[in-house]
C-alpha positions in Angstrom: -21.0 38.9 30.9 -17.7 40.3 32.0 -16.9 41.6 35.5 -13.9 43.8 36.1 -12.8 44.5 39.7 -11.6 48.0 40.7 -7.8 47.6 40.7 -4.6 49.3 39.6 -4.0 49.4 35.8 -1.3 46.7 36.0 -3.4 44.3 38.0 -5.0 41.3 36.2 -8.7 41.5 35.4 -11.2 38.9 36.5 -13.5 37.7 33.8 -16.5 35.6 34.5 -17.9 33.5 31.6 -21.5 34.2 30.6 -24.1 31.9 32.1 -24.7 28.9 30.0 -21.3 29.0 28.1 -20.1 25.8 29.9 -23.3 24.0 29.1 -23.0 25.0 25.4 -19.5 23.6 25.3 -20.6 20.4 26.9 -23.4 20.2 24.3 -20.9 20.7 21.5 -18.6 18.0 22.8 -21.5 15.6 23.1 -22.6 16.4 19.6 -19.1 15.8 18.4 -18.9 12.4 20.1 -22.3 11.5 18.7 -21.2 12.2 15.1 -18.0 10.2 15.8 -19.8 7.3 17.4 -20.4 5.3 14.2 -16.6 5.4 13.4 -15.7 4.7 17.0 -18.1 1.7 17.1 -16.8 0.4 13.8 -13.2 0.8 14.9 -13.7 -1.0 18.2 -15.9 -3.8 16.8 -14.3 -4.3 13.4 -10.7 -3.4 13.9 -9.4 -3.1 17.5 -11.5 -6.0 18.7 -10.5 -8.5 16.0 -6.9 -7.4 16.3 -6.9 -8.1 20.1 -8.6 -11.4 19.5 -6.0 -12.5 16.9 -3.2 -11.5 19.2 -4.6 -13.9 21.8 -5.2 -16.6 19.2 -1.6 -16.3 18.0 -0.5 -17.9 21.3 -3.1 -20.7 21.2 -4.0 -23.9 19.4 -7.3 -22.8 17.8 -9.1 -24.6 15.0 -12.4 -22.6 14.8 -14.4 -25.5 16.3 -12.9 -26.1 19.7 -12.0 -23.7 22.5 -8.6 -22.1 22.1 -5.8 -23.8 24.1 -2.9 -21.7 25.3 0.5 -23.0 23.8 2.7 -19.9 24.2 5.2 -19.3 21.4 4.7 -22.8 19.8 3.0 -21.3 16.7 6.0 -19.0 16.1 8.6 -21.7 16.5 6.7 -24.0 14.2 6.4 -21.2 11.7 10.1 -20.7 11.4 10.6 -24.5 10.9 7.9 -24.7 8.2 9.5 -24.8 4.7 6.3 -23.6 3.0 6.3 -20.6 5.3 9.8 -19.8 4.3 8.8 -20.3 0.7 5.9 -17.8 1.1 8.3 -15.2 2.6 10.7 -15.7 -0.4 7.9 -15.4 -3.0 6.5 -12.3 -1.3 9.9 -10.6 -1.0 10.6 -11.3 -4.7 7.2 -9.9 -5.7 7.7 -6.7 -3.6 11.3 -6.2 -4.9 10.3 -6.6 -8.6 6.8 -5.2 -8.7 7.1 -2.0 -6.6 10.0 -0.3 -8.4 8.7 -1.2 -11.9 5.2 0.1 -11.0 6.6 3.4 -9.7 9.0 3.8 -12.6 6.2 3.4 -15.1 3.9 5.7 -13.1 6.6 8.4 -13.0 7.4 8.1 -16.7 3.7 8.4 -17.7 3.2 11.3 -15.3 6.1 13.2 -16.8 4.5 12.8 -20.3 1.0 13.8 -19.0 2.4 16.8 -17.2 3.1 18.4 -20.6 0.2 20.3 -22.2 -1.3 18.4 -25.1 -4.6 17.7 -26.7 -6.8 15.1 -25.1 -4.9 15.2 -21.9 -7.9 14.6 -19.7 -8.8 11.5 -21.7 -5.3 10.0 -21.4 -5.3 10.7 -17.6 -8.6 8.8 -17.2 -7.5 6.0 -19.5 -4.2 5.4 -17.6 -6.0 5.6 -14.3 -8.8 3.2 -15.1 -6.8 0.0 -14.5 -6.2 1.0 -10.9 -10.0 1.0 -10.4 -10.7 -2.4 -11.8 -7.3 -4.2 -11.4 -8.0 -5.6 -7.9 -11.3 -7.2 -9.0 -11.7 -11.0 -9.3 -12.9 -10.7 -12.9 -9.6 -9.1 -13.9 -7.8 -11.9 -12.3 -9.7 -14.4 -14.4 -9.0 -12.3 -17.6 -5.3 -12.2 -16.7 -5.2 -15.9 -16.1 -6.8 -16.4 -19.6 -4.3 -14.1 -21.2 -1.3 -15.9 -19.8 -2.5 -19.5 -20.3 -1.3 -22.0 -22.8 -2.0 -20.9 -26.5 -3.5 -17.7 -25.3 -2.8 -14.1 -26.4 0.6 -13.7 -24.6 1.7 -17.2 -25.7 0.9 -16.6 -29.4 2.5 -13.1 -29.3 5.8 -14.4 -27.9 5.7 -17.3 -30.4 5.2 -14.8 -33.2 8.2 -12.7 -32.0 10.4 -15.8 -31.9 10.3 -16.7 -28.2 9.6 -20.2 -27.0 5.9 -20.7 -26.5 4.3 -22.0 -23.3 1.8 -20.5 -21.0 3.0 -18.5 -18.0 0.3 -19.7 -15.6 1.5 -23.3 -15.8 5.2 -22.5 -15.6 6.6 -22.2 -12.1 9.5 -20.1 -13.4 7.3 -17.5 -15.0 3.9 -17.4 -13.3 5.1 -14.9 -10.7 6.2 -12.5 -13.4 2.6 -12.5 -14.7 1.5 -11.2 -11.2 4.2 -8.6 -11.4 2.9 -7.5 -14.8 -0.6 -7.3 -13.3 0.5 -5.0 -10.5 2.6 -2.9 -12.9 -0.5 -2.5 -15.2 -2.3 -0.9 -12.2 0.1 2.1 -12.1 -2.7 4.7 -12.3 -3.0 5.6 -8.7 0.7 6.5 -8.1 0.7 8.2 -11.5 -2.0 10.6 -10.4 0.0 11.4 -7.2 3.2 11.9 -9.2 1.3 14.2 -11.6 0.0 16.3 -8.7 3.6 16.6 -7.4 4.9 17.6 -10.8 2.3 20.4 -11.1 3.7 21.9 -7.9 7.3 22.3 -9.2 7.9 26.0 -10.0 8.5 26.6 -13.7 11.0 29.3 -12.9 13.5 26.6 -11.8 13.4 25.0 -15.2 13.7 28.3 -17.0 16.7 29.2 -14.9 18.3 25.8 -15.5 17.8 26.2 -19.3 19.5 29.5 -19.2 22.4 27.9 -17.4 22.6 25.3 -20.2 21.2 22.3 -18.2 19.8 19.5 -20.4 16.6 17.5 -19.9 18.4 14.8 -17.9 20.2 17.3 -15.7 17.0 19.2 -15.1 15.2 16.0 -14.1 17.9 14.8 -11.8 18.7 18.2 -10.1 15.2 19.8 -10.1 12.4 17.3 -10.7 13.5 14.5 -8.4 14.4 16.7 -5.4 11.2 18.7 -5.7 8.9 15.7 -5.9 10.9 13.6 -3.4 8.1 13.9 -0.7 5.6 12.6 -3.2 8.1 9.8 -4.3 8.5 8.8 -0.6 4.7 8.7 -0.2 4.3 6.5 -3.2 7.2 4.2 -2.3 5.7 3.7 1.2 2.2 3.2 0.0 3.0 0.8 -2.8 5.4 -1.2 -0.7 2.8 -1.8 2.0 0.3 -2.7 -0.7 2.6 -5.2 -2.3 3.0 -7.1 1.0 -0.7 -7.5 1.1 -1.2 -9.1 -2.3 -3.7 -11.9 -2.2 -6.6 -11.7 -4.7 -4.6 -11.7 -7.9 -2.3 -14.6 -6.8 -5.3 -16.6 -5.6 -7.3 -16.2 -8.8 -4.5 -16.5 -11.3 -3.3 -19.7 -9.7 -6.9 -21.1 -9.7 -7.0 -21.0 -5.8 -3.9 -23.3 -5.6 -1.2 -20.7 -5.1 0.9 -22.8 -7.5 2.1 -24.4 -9.6 4.7 -25.8 -7.2 4.0 -23.0 -4.8 5.4 -20.5 -7.3 2.6 -18.0 -6.3 2.5 -18.9 -2.7 2.6 -15.3 -1.4 2.4 -14.8 2.3 -1.3 -14.0 2.5 -2.2 -16.9 0.3 -0.5 -19.3 2.7 -2.1 -17.5 5.7 -5.5 -18.1 4.1 -4.7 -21.8 3.5 -3.6 -22.4 7.1 -6.5 -20.4 8.6 -9.5 -21.4 6.5 -8.6 -24.5 4.6 -6.7 -26.3 7.3 -8.6 -24.6 10.2 -5.3 -23.7 12.0 -6.5 -20.2 13.0 -4.0 -19.9 15.8 -1.1 -20.5 13.4 -2.7 -18.1 10.9 -3.1 -15.4 13.6 0.6 -15.8 14.4 1.4 -15.4 10.7 -0.7 -12.3 10.5 1.2 -10.6 13.4 4.5 -11.6 11.8 3.4 -9.8 8.6 2.4 -6.8 10.7 5.8 -6.7 12.3 7.6 -7.1 8.9 5.6 -4.2 7.4 6.2 -2.1 10.5 10.0 -2.8 10.2 10.1 -1.9 6.5 8.1 1.3 7.2 10.5 2.3 10.0 13.4 1.8 7.6 11.8 3.9 4.9 11.1 6.7 7.4 14.7 6.5 8.7 16.1 6.6 5.1 14.0 9.6 4.1 16.3 11.9 6.0 18.9 11.2 3.3 17.0 11.7 0.1 13.6 13.4 0.8 13.7 17.2 0.6 10.9 19.3 2.2 10.3 22.9 1.4 10.6 24.0 5.1 14.1 22.4 5.3 15.4 24.9 2.8 14.3 27.9 4.8 
C-alpha cells in the first residue's frame, strides 16, 4: 500500500511499505542463514577453530598428551636454529622453483596444440587432464616409486640410451627430480584453464597480425601472451601455492622417510614428523604458521608484480 500526502509537485512523497513486507524480509534473511548454517558451522569448527588453536599452540610446549605450557617465541627461535628445518626450506624452495615453471610451460604448450581444431580433440583433452585427477593419490605415489627404483623402467630406459644406470629413489642427488617429474606430469588442470583463456582471444587479432606480416612467434609474444596474461597469473598463483603444500608424493615416494639423506624433506614432511612422530605439536604449529606467512608473502609479491605484466580488458578502455 502506498500513501501520498497532498503536497506541491516538487515536495517528496511519503511511501509506507505494505503490511507484512518487513516480516517477509526477516523470513528471507532467516532462510538464507539457515541454508548457510552448514557451511558456517563447518568453517567455525573445522577451519577457524583449529587455526585459532594452532596459533595458541605455536607459543606453547605441547606434546599431545600433557597440557600446553606457554613458552612464548621459543618455538620460533628453536626453528631458525634447527638445521633440518633449514634443509626443509631449501628442498621446498628448490621444488617450487623447478616444478612450477616446468608444469606451466608444458600446460601452456599442450593447450596451444589443443586449441587448434583437429580430429579427436575431446579425447586428447580428457587424456591429458586425467593425470590431474589421479596424480595426488597414494597409489600413484607407489607406482612412481616403482618406476624410479633400481633396475625399474626409468633405470633400464636411461641405461639403454647410454646414461649411467641407478635408481632415482635411492639417489639423494636425483630423487627430488622424480618428484618434480611427478608434479609436471599432472599438468592437466592448468592446461584446461589455459585452453579456456586461449578460446577467448579474438581471431581478428591474429588475422590482422598475419596481414601485417607477423610470424607465429611474434603473434604468440605480442597477442597470445598479453591476452591470456590474467589466466597466466591465476595459474602461476594457484600452482605456486599448491607446490608449497606438497606432502603426499614426497612422503610415499621416500617410503615415509623423507629421504634418502633428507633429499625429499619438504616443509610439510618435516612438519608431519615433528607433530605426529615426535609429538612436538607446539613446534609443528609454529612451523605451520611460518608456512602460512611465507605463502602470504609470495602471494603478495605476485599480486604486486601483476601490475607490470598482467593486462586486463578494462585497462585498455
